C-alpha positions as CSV (number, residue, x, y, z in Angstrom):
1,M,17.9,20.3,20.3
2,E,20.8,20.4,17.7
3,E,20.4,23.0,15.0
4,M,21.2,21.8,11.5
5,N,23.3,24.2,9.4
6,L,22.1,23.2,6.0
7,G,23.3,26.3,4.3
8,N,26.9,26.2,5.4
9,G,27.4,22.5,6.4
10,N,29.8,20.0,4.7
11,I,27.9,18.5,1.7
12,G,29.4,15.0,2.2
13,S,28.3,14.7,5.8
14,L,24.9,16.1,5.1
15,V,24.3,13.6,2.2
16,R,25.4,10.7,4.5
17,K,23.2,12.0,7.3
18,F,20.1,12.3,5.2
19,S,20.6,9.3,2.9
20,I,20.7,6.7,5.7
21,P,17.0,7.1,6.6
22,C,16.1,7.1,2.9
23,V,18.0,3.8,2.3
24,I,16.4,2.2,5.3
25,S,12.9,3.1,4.1
26,M,13.6,1.7,0.7
27,V,14.9,-1.6,2.2
28,V,11.8,-1.8,4.4
29,A,9.5,-1.3,1.4
30,A,11.3,-4.0,-0.6
31,L,11.1,-6.4,2.3
32,Y,7.4,-5.6,2.6
33,N,6.9,-6.6,-1.0
34,I,8.9,-9.8,-0.6
35,V,7.1,-10.9,2.5
36,D,3.8,-10.0,0.9
37,Q,4.6,-12.3,-2.1
38,I,5.6,-15.1,0.3
39,F,2.3,-15.0,2.2
40,I,0.2,-14.7,-1.0
41,G,2.0,-17.6,-2.5
42,W,1.2,-19.7,0.6
43,S,-2.5,-18.8,0.5
44,S,-5.2,-20.3,-1.6
45,A,-4.6,-17.7,-4.4
46,G,-1.1,-19.2,-5.0
47,A,0.6,-18.3,-8.3
48,Y,-2.4,-16.4,-9.5
49,G,-2.3,-14.1,-6.5
50,N,1.4,-13.5,-7.1
51,A,0.8,-12.8,-10.7
52,A,-1.9,-10.3,-9.8
53,T,0.2,-8.4,-7.3
54,N,3.1,-8.4,-9.8
55,I,0.8,-6.7,-12.4
56,V,-0.5,-4.1,-10.0
57,Y,2.8,-3.3,-8.2
58,P,4.1,-1.0,-11.0
59,F,0.9,1.0,-10.9
60,T,1.3,1.4,-7.2
61,V,4.9,2.6,-7.6
62,F,3.8,5.0,-10.3
63,A,1.1,6.5,-8.1
64,L,3.6,6.8,-5.2
65,G,6.0,8.6,-7.5
66,L,3.4,11.0,-8.7
67,A,2.3,11.8,-5.2
68,L,5.9,12.4,-4.2
69,L,6.5,14.6,-7.2
70,I,3.6,16.8,-6.3
71,G,4.1,16.7,-2.6
72,D,7.9,17.4,-2.7
73,G,7.4,20.1,-5.3
74,A,4.8,21.9,-3.2
75,A,7.0,21.5,-0.1
76,A,10.0,23.1,-2.0
77,G,7.9,26.0,-3.2
78,F,6.5,26.4,0.4
79,S,10.0,26.5,1.8
80,I,11.3,29.0,-0.7
81,A,8.3,31.2,-0.1
82,L,8.8,31.0,3.7
83,G,12.5,31.9,3.2
84,K,11.4,35.0,1.3
85,K,8.9,35.8,4.1
86,D,6.1,35.6,1.6
87,S,3.3,33.9,3.5
88,K,0.7,34.5,0.8
89,Q,2.7,32.6,-1.8
90,A,3.5,29.9,0.8
91,N,-0.2,29.3,1.5
92,K,-0.8,29.3,-2.3
93,N,1.8,26.6,-2.8
94,V,0.4,24.4,-0.1
95,G,-3.2,24.8,-1.5
96,N,-2.1,24.0,-5.0
97,G,-0.2,20.9,-3.8
98,L,-3.2,19.7,-1.8
99,F,-5.6,20.4,-4.8
100,L,-3.4,18.4,-7.2
101,L,-3.0,15.5,-4.7
102,I,-6.8,15.3,-4.3
103,V,-7.5,15.5,-8.0
């Protein structure tokens, strides 16, 4: 398995390497929403169904953003603590992240 040299690697190549999967996931999410709107529009709900999903979609995006904020923050703290070889703080970071996500 290829080892990634994140600390000393070329920044441009690392950004390109890690941004491609992110862009693909965003395109898939957008296509999911478009296809969902098409099928709802064809159903008996019609325009009212499309209106309802358009009202709820921003709340869904907000909830996803909040979950990513907490999850990525906890993961960053976990990684920093592991880099310092502080397993007690790493466990605390994971526990706090899980607690916040559940609440």
